[in-house]
C-alpha positions, 0 to 999 in steps of 0.5 A: 500499499502506498500512503501519501500524508499531506500536512500543513503545519505553522509551529511544527505540531502537525508536521510532527503529528504527520510523521507520527502516522506514516510510522503507524502507516509503514507497517503495511507498505510505504508512506511518504510525507509531504508539506502542502506545498509539495503535495502535487496532483502526480503524488496525489495519484500515486497513493493508495491512501491520501491523509490530509491534515493542518491547524485548526485556526478560528474553528476551522481550516486556517486561511490567509488571515490566520497563517499571516497572524501565526507567523507574526506571533511567531516573530514576536522576541519575547513571545508567551511561548517562544514558537518557531516557524515549522520549515514549510510554513510559508505558502498557501495551505491546505483550503487552498490546495483542496480548491485546486485539488483534482478528483480523487476518484475514488481513492480512500482517503483520511482528515486529521487536525492539531488543535486546542485541547478542549470540547470541539464545539468550542475549539473547532475542528480543520479535520472536519472541514478537510473531509469535506473538501476530500470527500467533494473531489470524489474522495472515500473516506475510510475513517471520520476526521480525527484531532490531534492536541496540543496545549495552550502554549501551541505544545503537543500534549503527552501521548499525542505522538504515539497516539497518532502513530496508532491511528495511522496502523488503524487506518490501513490494518483493514484496508491492507489483506492479510495474507499481504502483510 
């Protein structure tokens, strides 16, 4: 099984979760992890499973304005949380990528996000919008949207990377025939 994990990350949390998901998937095949800016249609066409994730900003997917605000927050010299931008934080985000994405033609997919710990009704979930965008492009979702949690200082909560690895492994366990494992 060939899996493509596409991520958007501002402070590195979603990137870390994407890598952890790929680690879980690799037990049953090949996995590539790419920032959204590098997720060309050819890579999407290569994959048997496409997993897409991004940070939750203002209750949903990032926007140009929310990304600009995140960059400005990280640039503050005495920031309250000492944030560092992910090396791939520049450019368009998942929202824009989904708008330009070609037809999924039934390719299997899953969506995830990172968000502040708290009830989804209050925090929002980028993964819901990502899942809807994938479905609207003809992808077949193999799981409900999943959230991985960060604290109020934009740091991954303890155990979230390990949970992401288990989630990734669980996505493919039902997709790969037992006799080919």
